[in-house]
Each structure stands twice: as structure tokens, then as C-alpha cells.
ROPALUM-105668 format. One record per atom (N, C-alpha, C, O): residue in one letter; chain; atom name; x, y, z. Coordinates in Angstrom, 1 decimal. Example, Ala and Ser with C-alpha at 12.3 -4.5 7.8 and 13.67 -1.06 7.14 Angstrom:
rec residuo=A, cadena=A, atomo=N, u=13.2, v=-5.7, w=7.8
rec residuo=A, cadena=A, atomo=CA, u=12.3, v=-4.5, w=7.8
rec residuo=A, cadena=A, atomo=C, u=13.2, v=-3.3, w=7.8
rec residuo=A, cadena=A, atomo=O, u=14.2, v=-3.3, w=8.5
rec residuo=S, cadena=A, atomo=N, u=12.8, v=-2.2, w=7.1
rec residuo=S, cadena=A, atomo=CA, u=13.7, v=-1.1, w=7.1
rec residuo=S, cadena=A, atomo=C, u=12.9, v=0.0, w=7.9
rec residuo=S, cadena=A, atomo=O, u=13.4, v=1.1, w=8.0
% end
This chain:
rec residuo=M, cadena=A, atomo=N, u=0.8, v=-1.2, w=0.0
rec residuo=M, cadena=A, atomo=CA, u=0.0, v=0.0, w=0.0
rec residuo=M, cadena=A, atomo=C, u=0.9, v=1.2, w=0.0
rec residuo=M, cadena=A, atomo=O, u=1.9, v=1.3, w=0.7
rec residuo=K, cadena=A, atomo=N, u=0.5, v=2.2, w=-0.7
rec residuo=K, cadena=A, atomo=CA, u=1.2, v=3.5, w=-0.8
rec residuo=K, cadena=A, atomo=C, u=0.7, v=4.5, w=0.0
rec residuo=K, cadena=A, atomo=O, u=-0.6, v=4.6, w=0.3
rec residuo=T, cadena=A, atomo=N, u=1.5, v=5.4, w=0.5
rec residuo=T, cadena=A, atomo=CA, u=1.1, v=6.5, w=1.3
rec residuo=T, cadena=A, atomo=C, u=0.4, v=7.5, w=0.5
rec residuo=T, cadena=A, atomo=O, u=0.7, v=7.8, w=-0.7
rec residuo=T, cadena=A, atomo=N, u=-0.7, v=8.1, w=1.0
rec residuo=T, cadena=A, atomo=CA, u=-1.5, v=9.1, w=0.3
rec residuo=T, cadena=A, atomo=C, u=-1.2, v=10.5, w=0.7
rec residuo=T, cadena=A, atomo=O, u=-0.7, v=10.7, w=1.8
rec residuo=L, cadena=A, atomo=N, u=-1.5, v=11.4, w=-0.1
rec residuo=L, cadena=A, atomo=CA, u=-1.3, v=12.8, w=0.2
rec residuo=L, cadena=A, atomo=C, u=-2.2, v=13.2, w=1.4
rec residuo=L, cadena=A, atomo=O, u=-1.8, v=14.0, w=2.3
rec residuo=D, cadena=A, atomo=N, u=-3.4, v=12.7, w=1.5
rec residuo=D, cadena=A, atomo=CA, u=-4.3, v=12.9, w=2.6
rec residuo=D, cadena=A, atomo=C, u=-3.7, v=12.5, w=3.9
rec residuo=D, cadena=A, atomo=O, u=-3.8, v=13.2, w=5.0
rec residuo=E, cadena=A, atomo=N, u=-3.0, v=11.4, w=3.9
rec residuo=E, cadena=A, atomo=CA, u=-2.4, v=10.9, w=5.2
rec residuo=E, cadena=A, atomo=C, u=-1.2, v=11.8, w=5.6
rec residuo=E, cadena=A, atomo=O, u=-1.0, v=12.1, w=6.7
rec residuo=L, cadena=A, atomo=N, u=-0.4, v=12.2, w=4.6
rec residuo=L, cadena=A, atomo=CA, u=0.6, v=13.2, w=4.9
rec residuo=L, cadena=A, atomo=C, u=0.1, v=14.5, w=5.4
rec residuo=L, cadena=A, atomo=O, u=0.6, v=15.0, w=6.4
rec residuo=Q, cadena=A, atomo=N, u=-0.9, v=15.0, w=4.8
rec residuo=Q, cadena=A, atomo=CA, u=-1.5, v=16.2, w=5.3
rec residuo=Q, cadena=A, atomo=C, u=-2.1, v=16.1, w=6.7
rec residuo=Q, cadena=A, atomo=O, u=-2.0, v=17.0, w=7.5
rec residuo=A, cadena=A, atomo=N, u=-2.7, v=15.0, w=7.0
rec residuo=A, cadena=A, atomo=CA, u=-3.3, v=14.7, w=8.3
rec residuo=A, cadena=A, atomo=C, u=-2.1, v=14.7, w=9.3
rec residuo=A, cadena=A, atomo=O, u=-2.2, v=15.3, w=10.4
rec residuo=F, cadena=A, atomo=N, u=-1.0, v=14.0, w=9.0
rec residuo=F, cadena=A, atomo=CA, u=0.1, v=13.9, w=9.9
rec residuo=F, cadena=A, atomo=C, u=0.7, v=15.3, w=10.2
rec residuo=F, cadena=A, atomo=O, u=0.9, v=15.7, w=11.3
rec residuo=I, cadena=A, atomo=N, u=0.9, v=16.1, w=9.2
rec residuo=I, cadena=A, atomo=CA, u=1.4, v=17.4, w=9.3
rec residuo=I, cadena=A, atomo=C, u=0.5, v=18.3, w=10.1
rec residuo=I, cadena=A, atomo=O, u=0.9, v=19.1, w=11.0
rec residuo=A, cadena=A, atomo=N, u=-0.8, v=18.2, w=9.9
rec residuo=A, cadena=A, atomo=CA, u=-1.8, v=19.1, w=10.6
rec residuo=A, cadena=A, atomo=C, u=-1.8, v=18.7, w=12.1
rec residuo=A, cadena=A, atomo=O, u=-1.9, v=19.6, w=12.9
rec residuo=V, cadena=A, atomo=N, u=-1.7, v=17.4, w=12.4
rec residuo=V, cadena=A, atomo=CA, u=-1.7, v=17.0, w=13.8
rec residuo=V, cadena=A, atomo=C, u=-0.4, v=17.6, w=14.5
rec residuo=V, cadena=A, atomo=O, u=-0.5, v=18.1, w=15.6
rec residuo=V, cadena=A, atomo=N, u=0.7, v=17.5, w=13.8
rec residuo=V, cadena=A, atomo=CA, u=2.0, v=18.0, w=14.4
rec residuo=V, cadena=A, atomo=C, u=1.8, v=19.5, w=14.6
rec residuo=V, cadena=A, atomo=O, u=2.2, v=20.1, w=15.6
rec residuo=D, cadena=A, atomo=N, u=1.3, v=20.2, w=13.6
rec residuo=D, cadena=A, atomo=CA, u=1.3, v=21.7, w=13.6
rec residuo=D, cadena=A, atomo=C, u=0.3, v=22.2, w=14.7
rec residuo=D, cadena=A, atomo=O, u=0.5, v=23.2, w=15.3
rec residuo=T, cadena=A, atomo=N, u=-0.8, v=21.5, w=14.9
rec residuo=T, cadena=A, atomo=CA, u=-1.9, v=22.0, w=15.8
rec residuo=T, cadena=A, atomo=C, u=-1.7, v=21.3, w=17.2
rec residuo=T, cadena=A, atomo=O, u=-2.4, v=21.8, w=18.1
rec residuo=H, cadena=A, atomo=N, u=-0.9, v=20.3, w=17.3
rec residuo=H, cadena=A, atomo=CA, u=-0.6, v=19.6, w=18.6
rec residuo=H, cadena=A, atomo=C, u=-1.9, v=18.9, w=19.1
rec residuo=H, cadena=A, atomo=O, u=-2.1, v=18.6, w=20.2
rec residuo=S, cadena=A, atomo=N, u=-2.8, v=18.6, w=18.1
rec residuo=S, cadena=A, atomo=CA, u=-4.1, v=18.0, w=18.5
rec residuo=S, cadena=A, atomo=C, u=-4.7, v=17.3, w=17.3
rec residuo=S, cadena=A, atomo=O, u=-4.8, v=17.9, w=16.2
rec residuo=I, cadena=A, atomo=N, u=-5.3, v=16.1, w=17.5
rec residuo=I, cadena=A, atomo=CA, u=-6.0, v=15.4, w=16.5
rec residuo=I, cadena=A, atomo=C, u=-7.3, v=16.2, w=16.2
rec residuo=I, cadena=A, atomo=O, u=-7.7, v=16.3, w=15.0
rec residuo=T, cadena=A, atomo=N, u=-8.0, v=16.6, w=17.2
rec residuo=T, cadena=A, atomo=CA, u=-9.2, v=17.4, w=17.1
rec residuo=T, cadena=A, atomo=C, u=-9.0, v=18.7, w=16.3
rec residuo=T, cadena=A, atomo=O, u=-9.8, v=19.0, w=15.4
rec residuo=A, cadena=A, atomo=N, u=-8.0, v=19.4, w=16.7
rec residuo=A, cadena=A, atomo=CA, u=-7.7, v=20.7, w=16.0
rec residuo=A, cadena=A, atomo=C, u=-7.3, v=20.5, w=14.5
rec residuo=A, cadena=A, atomo=O, u=-7.7, v=21.2, w=13.7
rec residuo=A, cadena=A, atomo=N, u=-6.6, v=19.4, w=14.3
rec residuo=A, cadena=A, atomo=CA, u=-6.2, v=19.1, w=13.0
rec residuo=A, cadena=A, atomo=C, u=-7.4, v=18.7, w=12.1
rec residuo=A, cadena=A, atomo=O, u=-7.5, v=19.1, w=11.0
rec residuo=A, cadena=A, atomo=N, u=-8.3, v=18.0, w=12.7
rec residuo=A, cadena=A, atomo=CA, u=-9.5, v=17.6, w=12.0
rec residuo=A, cadena=A, atomo=C, u=-10.3, v=18.8, w=11.6
rec residuo=A, cadena=A, atomo=O, u=-10.8, v=19.0, w=10.5
rec residuo=D, cadena=A, atomo=N, u=-10.5, v=19.8, w=12.6
rec residuo=D, cadena=A, atomo=CA, u=-11.2, v=21.0, w=12.3
rec residuo=D, cadena=A, atomo=C, u=-10.5, v=21.8, w=11.1
rec residuo=D, cadena=A, atomo=O, u=-11.2, v=22.3, w=10.2
rec residuo=A, cadena=A, atomo=N, u=-9.2, v=21.9, w=11.2
rec residuo=A, cadena=A, atomo=CA, u=-8.4, v=22.6, w=10.1
rec residuo=A, cadena=A, atomo=C, u=-8.6, v=21.9, w=8.8
rec residuo=A, cadena=A, atomo=O, u=-8.6, v=22.6, w=7.7
rec residuo=L, cadena=A, atomo=N, u=-8.7, v=20.6, w=8.8
rec residuo=L, cadena=A, atomo=CA, u=-8.8, v=19.9, w=7.5
rec residuo=L, cadena=A, atomo=C, u=-10.2, v=19.7, w=7.0
rec residuo=L, cadena=A, atomo=O, u=-10.5, v=19.2, w=6.0
rec residuo=G, cadena=A, atomo=N, u=-11.2, v=20.0, w=7.9
rec residuo=G, cadena=A, atomo=CA, u=-12.6, v=19.8, w=7.6
rec residuo=G, cadena=A, atomo=C, u=-13.0, v=18.3, w=7.6
rec residuo=G, cadena=A, atomo=O, u=-13.8, v=17.9, w=6.9
rec residuo=Q, cadena=A, atomo=N, u=-12.4, v=17.6, w=8.5
rec residuo=Q, cadena=A, atomo=CA, u=-12.6, v=16.2, w=8.7
rec residuo=Q, cadena=A, atomo=C, u=-13.0, v=15.9, w=10.1
rec residuo=Q, cadena=A, atomo=O, u=-13.1, v=16.8, w=11.0
rec residuo=T, cadena=A, atomo=N, u=-13.4, v=14.6, w=10.4
rec residuo=T, cadena=A, atomo=CA, u=-13.7, v=14.2, w=11.7
rec residuo=T, cadena=A, atomo=C, u=-12.4, v=13.8, w=12.5
rec residuo=T, cadena=A, atomo=O, u=-11.4, v=13.4, w=11.8
rec residuo=A, cadena=A, atomo=N, u=-12.4, v=13.9, w=13.8
rec residuo=A, cadena=A, atomo=CA, u=-11.2, v=13.5, w=14.5
rec residuo=A, cadena=A, atomo=C, u=-11.0, v=12.0, w=14.3
rec residuo=A, cadena=A, atomo=O, u=-9.8, v=11.6, w=14.3
rec residuo=S, cadena=A, atomo=N, u=-12.0, v=11.2, w=14.2
rec residuo=S, cadena=A, atomo=CA, u=-11.8, v=9.8, w=14.0
rec residuo=S, cadena=A, atomo=C, u=-11.2, v=9.5, w=12.7
rec residuo=S, cadena=A, atomo=O, u=-10.4, v=8.6, w=12.5
rec residuo=G, cadena=A, atomo=N, u=-11.5, v=10.3, w=11.7
rec residuo=G, cadena=A, atomo=CA, u=-11.0, v=10.2, w=10.3
rec residuo=G, cadena=A, atomo=C, u=-9.5, v=10.5, w=10.3
rec residuo=G, cadena=A, atomo=O, u=-8.7, v=9.8, w=9.7
rec residuo=V, cadena=A, atomo=N, u=-9.1, v=11.6, w=11.0
rec residuo=V, cadena=A, atomo=CA, u=-7.7, v=11.9, w=11.1
rec residuo=V, cadena=A, atomo=C, u=-6.9, v=10.9, w=11.9
rec residuo=V, cadena=A, atomo=O, u=-5.8, v=10.5, w=11.5
rec residuo=S, cadena=A, atomo=N, u=-7.5, v=10.4, w=13.0
rec residuo=S, cadena=A, atomo=CA, u=-6.9, v=9.4, w=13.8
rec residuo=S, cadena=A, atomo=C, u=-6.6, v=8.1, w=12.9
rec residuo=S, cadena=A, atomo=O, u=-5.6, v=7.5, w=13.0
rec residuo=R, cadena=A, atomo=N, u=-7.6, v=7.7, w=12.1
rec residuo=R, cadena=A, atomo=CA, u=-7.5, v=6.5, w=11.3
rec residuo=R, cadena=A, atomo=C, u=-6.4, v=6.8, w=10.2
rec residuo=R, cadena=A, atomo=O, u=-5.7, v=5.8, w=9.9
rec residuo=A, cadena=A, atomo=N, u=-6.3, v=8.0, w=9.6
rec residuo=A, cadena=A, atomo=CA, u=-5.3, v=8.3, w=8.6
rec residuo=A, cadena=A, atomo=C, u=-3.9, v=8.1, w=9.2
rec residuo=A, cadena=A, atomo=O, u=-3.0, v=7.6, w=8.6
rec residuo=L, cadena=A, atomo=N, u=-3.8, v=8.6, w=10.5
rec residuo=L, cadena=A, atomo=CA, u=-2.5, v=8.5, w=11.2
rec residuo=L, cadena=A, atomo=C, u=-2.1, v=7.0, w=11.4
rec residuo=L, cadena=A, atomo=O, u=-1.0, v=6.5, w=11.2
rec residuo=A, cadena=A, atomo=N, u=-3.1, v=6.2, w=11.8
rec residuo=A, cadena=A, atomo=CA, u=-2.9, v=4.8, w=12.1
rec residuo=A, cadena=A, atomo=C, u=-2.5, v=4.1, w=10.8
rec residuo=A, cadena=A, atomo=O, u=-1.7, v=3.2, w=10.8
rec residuo=R, cadena=A, atomo=N, u=-3.2, v=4.4, w=9.7
rec residuo=R, cadena=A, atomo=CA, u=-2.9, v=3.8, w=8.4
rec residuo=R, cadena=A, atomo=C, u=-1.4, v=4.1, w=8.0
rec residuo=R, cadena=A, atomo=O, u=-0.7, v=3.3, w=7.5
rec residuo=L, cadena=A, atomo=N, u=-1.1, v=5.4, w=8.1
rec residuo=L, cadena=A, atomo=CA, u=0.2, v=5.9, w=7.8
rec residuo=L, cadena=A, atomo=C, u=1.3, v=5.1, w=8.6
rec residuo=L, cadena=A, atomo=O, u=2.3, v=4.6, w=8.0
rec residuo=E, cadena=A, atomo=N, u=1.1, v=5.0, w=9.9
rec residuo=E, cadena=A, atomo=CA, u=2.1, v=4.3, w=10.7
rec residuo=E, cadena=A, atomo=C, u=2.1, v=2.8, w=10.3
rec residuo=E, cadena=A, atomo=O, u=3.2, v=2.2, w=10.4
rec residuo=E, cadena=A, atomo=N, u=1.0, v=2.2, w=10.0
rec residuo=E, cadena=A, atomo=CA, u=1.0, v=0.8, w=9.6
rec residuo=E, cadena=A, atomo=C, u=1.7, v=0.6, w=8.3
rec residuo=E, cadena=A, atomo=O, u=2.5, v=-0.3, w=8.2
rec residuo=K, cadena=A, atomo=N, u=1.5, v=1.5, w=7.3
rec residuo=K, cadena=A, atomo=CA, u=2.2, v=1.4, w=6.1
rec residuo=K, cadena=A, atomo=C, u=3.7, v=1.6, w=6.2
rec residuo=K, cadena=A, atomo=O, u=4.5, v=0.9, w=5.6
rec residuo=L, cadena=A, atomo=N, u=4.1, v=2.5, w=7.1
rec residuo=L, cadena=A, atomo=CA, u=5.6, v=2.7, w=7.3
rec residuo=L, cadena=A, atomo=C, u=6.2, v=1.8, w=8.3
rec residuo=L, cadena=A, atomo=O, u=7.4, v=1.7, w=8.5
rec residuo=Q, cadena=A, atomo=N, u=5.3, v=1.0, w=9.0
rec residuo=Q, cadena=A, atomo=CA, u=5.7, v=0.1, w=10.0
rec residuo=Q, cadena=A, atomo=C, u=6.6, v=0.7, w=11.1
rec residuo=Q, cadena=A, atomo=O, u=7.6, v=0.2, w=11.5
rec residuo=T, cadena=A, atomo=N, u=6.1, v=1.9, w=11.6
rec residuo=T, cadena=A, atomo=CA, u=6.8, v=2.6, w=12.7
rec residuo=T, cadena=A, atomo=C, u=5.8, v=3.5, w=13.4
rec residuo=T, cadena=A, atomo=O, u=4.8, v=3.8, w=12.8
rec residuo=T, cadena=A, atomo=N, u=6.2, v=3.9, w=14.5
rec residuo=T, cadena=A, atomo=CA, u=5.4, v=4.9, w=15.3
rec residuo=T, cadena=A, atomo=C, u=5.9, v=6.3, w=15.0
rec residuo=T, cadena=A, atomo=O, u=7.1, v=6.5, w=15.2
rec residuo=L, cadena=A, atomo=N, u=5.1, v=7.2, w=14.5
rec residuo=L, cadena=A, atomo=CA, u=5.5, v=8.5, w=14.2
rec residuo=L, cadena=A, atomo=C, u=5.2, v=9.5, w=15.4
rec residuo=L, cadena=A, atomo=O, u=5.9, v=10.4, w=15.6
rec residuo=L, cadena=A, atomo=N, u=4.1, v=9.2, w=16.1
rec residuo=L, cadena=A, atomo=CA, u=3.6, v=10.1, w=17.2
rec residuo=L, cadena=A, atomo=C, u=3.3, v=9.2, w=18.4
rec residuo=L, cadena=A, atomo=O, u=2.6, v=8.2, w=18.3
rec residuo=R, cadena=A, atomo=N, u=3.8, v=9.6, w=19.5
rec residuo=R, cadena=A, atomo=CA, u=3.4, v=9.0, w=20.8
rec residuo=R, cadena=A, atomo=C, u=2.2, v=9.8, w=21.3
rec residuo=R, cadena=A, atomo=O, u=2.3, v=11.0, w=21.5
rec residuo=R, cadena=A, atomo=N, u=1.1, v=9.0, w=21.5
rec residuo=R, cadena=A, atomo=CA, u=-0.2, v=9.7, w=21.8
rec residuo=R, cadena=A, atomo=C, u=-0.6, v=9.3, w=23.2
rec residuo=R, cadena=A, atomo=O, u=-0.6, v=8.1, w=23.6
rec residuo=T, cadena=A, atomo=N, u=-1.0, v=10.3, w=24.0
rec residuo=T, cadena=A, atomo=CA, u=-1.6, v=10.0, w=25.3
rec residuo=T, cadena=A, atomo=C, u=-2.9, v=10.9, w=25.3
rec residuo=T, cadena=A, atomo=O, u=-3.1, v=11.6, w=24.3
rec residuo=T, cadena=A, atomo=N, u=-3.7, v=10.8, w=26.3
rec residuo=T, cadena=A, atomo=CA, u=-4.9, v=11.6, w=26.4
rec residuo=T, cadena=A, atomo=C, u=-4.6, v=13.1, w=26.5
rec residuo=T, cadena=A, atomo=O, u=-5.5, v=13.9, w=26.2
rec residuo=R, cadena=A, atomo=N, u=-3.4, v=13.4, w=26.9
rec residuo=R, cadena=A, atomo=CA, u=-3.1, v=14.8, w=27.2
rec residuo=R, cadena=A, atomo=C, u=-2.0, v=15.4, w=26.3
rec residuo=R, cadena=A, atomo=O, u=-1.7, v=16.6, w=26.2
rec residuo=R, cadena=A, atomo=N, u=-1.3, v=14.5, w=25.5
rec residuo=R, cadena=A, atomo=CA, u=-0.1, v=15.0, w=24.8
rec residuo=R, cadena=A, atomo=C, u=0.2, v=14.2, w=23.6
rec residuo=R, cadena=A, atomo=O, u=-0.1, v=13.0, w=23.5
rec residuo=L, cadena=A, atomo=N, u=0.7, v=14.9, w=22.6
rec residuo=L, cadena=A, atomo=CA, u=1.3, v=14.2, w=21.4
rec residuo=L, cadena=A, atomo=C, u=2.7, v=14.6, w=21.3
rec residuo=L, cadena=A, atomo=O, u=3.1, v=15.7, w=21.5
rec residuo=A, cadena=A, atomo=N, u=3.6, v=13.6, w=21.0
rec residuo=A, cadena=A, atomo=CA, u=5.0, v=13.9, w=20.9
rec residuo=A, cadena=A, atomo=C, u=5.6, v=13.1, w=19.7
rec residuo=A, cadena=A, atomo=O, u=5.2, v=11.9, w=19.5
rec residuo=L, cadena=A, atomo=N, u=6.4, v=13.7, w=18.9
rec residuo=L, cadena=A, atomo=CA, u=7.0, v=13.1, w=17.7
rec residuo=L, cadena=A, atomo=C, u=8.1, v=12.1, w=18.2
rec residuo=L, cadena=A, atomo=O, u=8.8, v=12.4, w=19.2
rec residuo=T, cadena=A, atomo=N, u=8.1, v=11.0, w=17.6
rec residuo=T, cadena=A, atomo=CA, u=9.2, v=10.0, w=17.8
rec residuo=T, cadena=A, atomo=C, u=10.4, v=10.5, w=16.9
rec residuo=T, cadena=A, atomo=O, u=10.2, v=11.4, w=16.1
rec residuo=E, cadena=A, atomo=N, u=11.5, v=9.9, w=17.1
rec residuo=E, cadena=A, atomo=CA, u=12.7, v=10.2, w=16.2
rec residuo=E, cadena=A, atomo=C, u=12.3, v=10.0, w=14.7
rec residuo=E, cadena=A, atomo=O, u=12.6, v=10.8, w=13.8
rec residuo=E, cadena=A, atomo=N, u=11.6, v=8.8, w=14.5
rec residuo=E, cadena=A, atomo=CA, u=11.2, v=8.5, w=13.1
rec residuo=E, cadena=A, atomo=C, u=10.2, v=9.5, w=12.6
rec residuo=E, cadena=A, atomo=O, u=10.2, v=9.9, w=11.5
rec residuo=G, cadena=A, atomo=N, u=9.3, v=10.0, w=13.5
rec residuo=G, cadena=A, atomo=CA, u=8.3, v=11.0, w=13.2
rec residuo=G, cadena=A, atomo=C, u=9.0, v=12.3, w=12.8
rec residuo=G, cadena=A, atomo=O, u=8.5, v=12.9, w=11.9
rec residuo=Q, cadena=A, atomo=N, u=10.0, v=12.7, w=13.5
rec residuo=Q, cadena=A, atomo=CA, u=10.7, v=13.9, w=13.2
rec residuo=Q, cadena=A, atomo=C, u=11.3, v=13.9, w=11.8
rec residuo=Q, cadena=A, atomo=O, u=11.2, v=14.8, w=11.1
rec residuo=A, cadena=A, atomo=N, u=12.0, v=12.8, w=11.5
rec residuo=A, cadena=A, atomo=CA, u=12.6, v=12.6, w=10.2
rec residuo=A, cadena=A, atomo=C, u=11.6, v=12.6, w=9.1
rec residuo=A, cadena=A, atomo=O, u=11.8, v=13.2, w=8.1
rec residuo=F, cadena=A, atomo=N, u=10.5, v=11.9, w=9.4
rec residuo=F, cadena=A, atomo=CA, u=9.5, v=11.8, w=8.3
rec residuo=F, cadena=A, atomo=C, u=8.7, v=13.1, w=8.1
rec residuo=F, cadena=A, atomo=O, u=8.3, v=13.4, w=7.0
rec residuo=L, cadena=A, atomo=N, u=8.6, v=13.9, w=9.2
rec residuo=L, cadena=A, atomo=CA, u=7.9, v=15.1, w=9.1
rec residuo=L, cadena=A, atomo=C, u=8.6, v=16.1, w=8.1
rec residuo=L, cadena=A, atomo=O, u=7.9, v=16.7, w=7.3
rec residuo=Q, cadena=A, atomo=N, u=9.9, v=16.1, w=8.1
rec residuo=Q, cadena=A, atomo=CA, u=10.6, v=17.0, w=7.2
rec residuo=Q, cadena=A, atomo=C, u=10.3, v=16.6, w=5.7
rec residuo=Q, cadena=A, atomo=O, u=10.1, v=17.4, w=4.9
rec residuo=R, cadena=A, atomo=N, u=10.4, v=15.3, w=5.5
rec residuo=R, cadena=A, atomo=CA, u=10.1, v=14.8, w=4.1
rec residuo=R, cadena=A, atomo=C, u=8.7, v=15.0, w=3.7
rec residuo=R, cadena=A, atomo=O, u=8.4, v=15.3, w=2.6
rec residuo=A, cadena=A, atomo=N, u=7.8, v=14.8, w=4.6
rec residuo=A, cadena=A, atomo=CA, u=6.3, v=15.0, w=4.4
rec residuo=A, cadena=A, atomo=C, u=6.0, v=16.4, w=4.0
rec residuo=A, cadena=A, atomo=O, u=5.3, v=16.7, w=3.0
rec residuo=R, cadena=A, atomo=N, u=6.6, v=17.3, w=4.7
rec residuo=R, cadena=A, atomo=CA, u=6.5, v=18.8, w=4.4
rec residuo=R, cadena=A, atomo=C, u=7.0, v=19.1, w=3.0
rec residuo=R, cadena=A, atomo=O, u=6.4, v=19.8, w=2.2
rec residuo=E, cadena=A, atomo=N, u=8.1, v=18.5, w=2.6
rec residuo=E, cadena=A, atomo=CA, u=8.7, v=18.7, w=1.3
rec residuo=E, cadena=A, atomo=C, u=7.8, v=18.2, w=0.2
rec residuo=E, cadena=A, atomo=O, u=7.6, v=18.8, w=-0.8
rec residuo=I, cadena=A, atomo=N, u=7.2, v=17.0, w=0.4
rec residuo=I, cadena=A, atomo=CA, u=6.4, v=16.4, w=-0.5
rec residuo=I, cadena=A, atomo=C, u=5.1, v=17.2, w=-0.7
rec residuo=I, cadena=A, atomo=O, u=4.7, v=17.5, w=-1.9
rec residuo=V, cadena=A, atomo=N, u=4.5, v=17.6, w=0.4
rec residuo=V, cadena=A, atomo=CA, u=3.2, v=18.4, w=0.3
rec residuo=V, cadena=A, atomo=C, u=3.5, v=19.7, w=-0.4
rec residuo=V, cadena=A, atomo=O, u=2.7, v=20.2, w=-1.2
rec residuo=A, cadena=A, atomo=N, u=4.6, v=20.4, w=0.0
rec residuo=A, cadena=A, atomo=CA, u=5.0, v=21.6, w=-0.7
rec residuo=A, cadena=A, atomo=C, u=5.2, v=21.5, w=-2.2
rec residuo=A, cadena=A, atomo=O, u=4.8, v=22.4, w=-2.9
rec residuo=A, cadena=A, atomo=N, u=5.8, v=20.4, w=-2.6
rec residuo=A, cadena=A, atomo=CA, u=6.1, v=20.2, w=-4.0
rec residuo=A, cadena=A, atomo=C, u=4.8, v=20.0, w=-4.7
rec residuo=A, cadena=A, atomo=O, u=4.6, v=20.5, w=-5.9
rec residuo=V, cadena=A, atomo=N, u=3.8, v=19.2, w=-4.2
rec residuo=V, cadena=A, atomo=CA, u=2.6, v=19.0, w=-4.8
rec residuo=V, cadena=A, atomo=C, u=1.8, v=20.3, w=-4.9
rec residuo=V, cadena=A, atomo=O, u=1.2, v=20.6, w=-6.0
rec residuo=E, cadena=A, atomo=N, u=1.8, v=21.1, w=-3.8
rec residuo=E, cadena=A, atomo=CA, u=1.1, v=22.4, w=-3.9
rec residuo=E, cadena=A, atomo=C, u=1.7, v=23.3, w=-4.9
rec residuo=E, cadena=A, atomo=O, u=1.0, v=24.1, w=-5.6
rec residuo=Q, cadena=A, atomo=N, u=3.1, v=23.3, w=-5.0
rec residuo=Q, cadena=A, atomo=CA, u=3.7, v=24.2, w=-6.0
rec residuo=Q, cadena=A, atomo=C, u=3.4, v=23.7, w=-7.4
rec residuo=Q, cadena=A, atomo=O, u=3.2, v=24.5, w=-8.3
rec residuo=A, cadena=A, atomo=N, u=3.4, v=22.4, w=-7.6
rec residuo=A, cadena=A, atomo=CA, u=3.0, v=21.9, w=-9.0
rec residuo=A, cadena=A, atomo=C, u=1.6, v=22.2, w=-9.3
rec residuo=A, cadena=A, atomo=O, u=1.3, v=22.5, w=-10.5
rec residuo=E, cadena=A, atomo=N, u=0.7, v=22.3, w=-8.4
rec residuo=E, cadena=A, atomo=CA, u=-0.7, v=22.6, w=-8.7
rec residuo=E, cadena=A, atomo=C, u=-0.9, v=24.1, w=-9.1
rec residuo=E, cadena=A, atomo=O, u=-1.8, v=24.4, w=-9.8
rec residuo=E, cadena=A, atomo=N, u=0.0, v=24.9, w=-8.5
rec residuo=E, cadena=A, atomo=CA, u=0.0, v=26.4, w=-8.9
rec residuo=E, cadena=A, atomo=C, u=0.4, v=26.6, w=-10.3
rec residuo=E, cadena=A, atomo=O, u=0.4, v=27.7, w=-10.8
% end
């Protein structure tokens, strides 16, 4: 299975907003949808990108490395669309 742009955008939004709920609001999606997108992404990559508790989200080392590449990919797609 290949990673989708929607999964990358969900991951970036969660990191930027520090919240699955806030990311869902920003993306016009449900919190459960964003949470499922993160779970699919982590499953496809076979790694944990974010450590989640009820009070906090924290990037793992793998998540930090992946975030940089995800931002580059999304930026490239947005630039191509312009």
C-alpha cells in the first residue's frame, strides 16, 4: 500500500496543531478520520510517528525525520498545482 497525500496532510496538521481534534477542524474532517489516517500511515511505514496520550502528542525520532520529508512532498505538490 502506498502513502496518500491525505495521510501526509493529516500527519502534518496534527503536528502543527498539537491535536487530532484541531487538525480535524483545520482539514474539515472528523477526529476519528484523522486518527484513522495516522494509524494507516504508521501501519504502512511500520513505525510509530507520534506517541499519543490523552493529554499529549510527541513526535518520535522517526516521526521527526518523516515530518521533514512529508512537508517537502506536500509543498512540492502544492507548487506543482499552482
